[in-house]
C-alpha positions in Angstrom: 47.5 181.9 97.7 45.4 179.0 98.8 43.7 178.9 95.4 47.1 178.8 93.6 48.2 175.8 95.7 45.1 173.9 94.7 45.7 174.7 91.0 49.3 173.4 91.4 48.1 170.2 92.9 45.6 169.8 90.1 48.2 170.4 87.4 50.6 167.9 89.0 47.9 165.3 89.0 47.0 165.9 85.4 50.7 165.8 84.4 51.0 162.4 86.1 48.0 161.0 84.3 49.3 162.3 81.0 52.6 160.6 81.6 50.9 157.3 82.3 48.8 157.6 79.2 51.8 158.0 77.0 53.3 154.6 77.8 54.2 152.5 74.9 51.6 149.9 73.8 52.6 146.3 74.1 52.3 144.3 70.9 50.2 141.1 71.2 50.5 138.3 68.8 48.3 135.3 68.2 49.6 132.1 69.8 50.3 128.9 68.0 47.3 126.8 67.2 47.0 123.6 69.3 47.1 120.2 67.6 43.5 119.3 66.7 44.5 115.6 67.2 45.9 116.2 70.7 45.1 113.4 73.1 44.6 115.8 76.0 46.7 113.9 78.6 46.6 115.5 82.0 47.2 114.9 85.7 43.8 115.1 87.6 43.6 116.5 91.1 44.6 113.8 93.5 45.8 113.2 97.1 49.3 112.1 97.8 51.1 115.1 96.2 52.8 118.1 97.8 55.4 117.6 100.5 55.6 113.9 101.3 57.4 112.3 104.1 57.9 108.6 104.2 59.5 106.2 106.7 62.8 104.6 105.6 61.1 101.2 105.6 58.3 102.4 103.2 58.5 101.5 99.5 60.5 104.1 97.5 58.0 104.9 94.8 54.7 106.7 94.3 51.9 106.0 91.8 49.9 108.9 90.3 46.7 108.9 88.2 46.8 110.3 84.7 43.8 110.9 82.4 43.2 111.9 78.8 40.3 113.5 77.0 40.7 111.9 73.5 40.7 108.1 73.9 41.2 107.0 70.3 44.3 104.9 69.7 46.7 103.2 72.0 49.5 105.6 73.0 52.7 105.8 75.0 53.1 109.3 76.4 56.6 110.9 76.9 56.9 112.3 80.4 59.8 114.5 81.4 61.3 114.7 84.9 62.2 118.2 86.1 64.4 118.1 89.2 67.8 119.3 90.4 68.2 115.7 91.5 66.8 114.1 88.3 69.2 111.1 88.5 67.4 110.0 91.7 64.0 109.5 89.9 62.9 107.0 87.3 59.5 106.5 85.7 57.4 103.6 84.6 56.1 103.9 81.1 52.9 105.9 80.7 50.6 103.9 78.3 47.0 104.1 77.4 45.2 101.3 75.6 42.6 102.2 72.9 39.5 103.7 74.5 41.2 103.8 77.9 40.5 107.1 79.7 42.7 106.7 82.8 46.1 105.2 83.5 48.8 105.4 86.2 52.5 106.3 86.2 54.9 105.3 88.9 57.9 107.4 90.1 60.8 105.5 91.7 63.5 106.9 93.9 65.5 103.9 95.2 68.7 105.9 96.0 67.0 108.7 97.9 69.0 109.5 101.1 67.6 109.6 104.5 66.8 113.2 105.7 67.2 114.9 102.3 64.3 116.5 100.5 64.0 115.9 96.8 61.7 118.0 94.6 60.3 116.6 91.4 57.9 117.7 88.6 56.5 115.4 86.0 55.8 117.3 82.8 53.9 116.3 79.6 54.9 119.0 77.2 54.6 117.4 73.8 51.7 119.2 72.0 50.7 115.9 70.4 49.8 114.6 73.9 49.0 117.7 76.1 47.5 121.0 75.2 49.1 124.2 76.3 45.7 125.8 76.2 43.8 123.3 78.4 42.2 124.0 81.7 43.6 120.8 83.1 47.2 120.4 84.3 49.9 118.9 82.2 52.3 118.7 85.1 52.4 117.3 88.7 54.8 118.5 91.4 55.8 116.9 94.7 58.7 116.6 97.1 59.7 113.6 99.1 61.8 113.2 102.2 62.7 109.9 103.9 62.3 110.6 107.6 62.9 108.3 110.6 60.4 109.3 113.3 61.1 108.2 116.9 58.3 107.8 119.4 58.7 110.1 122.4 57.8 108.1 125.5 56.9 109.9 128.7 58.0 108.8 132.2 54.9 106.6 132.6 55.1 105.1 129.2 52.7 107.5 127.5 53.3 108.1 123.8 
C-alpha cells in the first residue's frame, strides 16, 4: 500500500513535468537594425532628478545634462515630454555644435501650482538621435512639487 502511494506521487510528478514540456514555443524575431549614423544622444547619470521639492520662491526650471557618442555635425535633437500635465512643461532647444560631446536642456514649469506634484519624462525616441539598443538612457524622469516649508520654533526659540 505504501509502495503504491509512492508510485502515484511519482506518476503525478512526471505528468506535471510532461504538461510543462508541452507548452507552445514562442516565436522570436530579429529586431530592426539600428541607424548606423545614429548620434547616440543620451541622458547621463546625474544628481537633481527623482522626486524634487522646491520652495515657491525658487526658479521654476531645471537644467539637465545631455551627452552624445557621435559628435560629427551640429544637430538639434527632438525631445518629447511625457506627462499627464504636459501643458505645464516647456523645453529649451537641445542643440549640439559640431564636435560638441555634452549639452544641456532646460525644463520650465512657470504655471506649476503650490502643493501639487507634477511628473515628467523627457524622451529622445527618434532612431536618428538615440539608439533603442544602447546601454545608456534615452529618457530622464523626475517629479516636482512646489512646497512652502514653515520653520517650527520651540518655546525657547530653538529651530
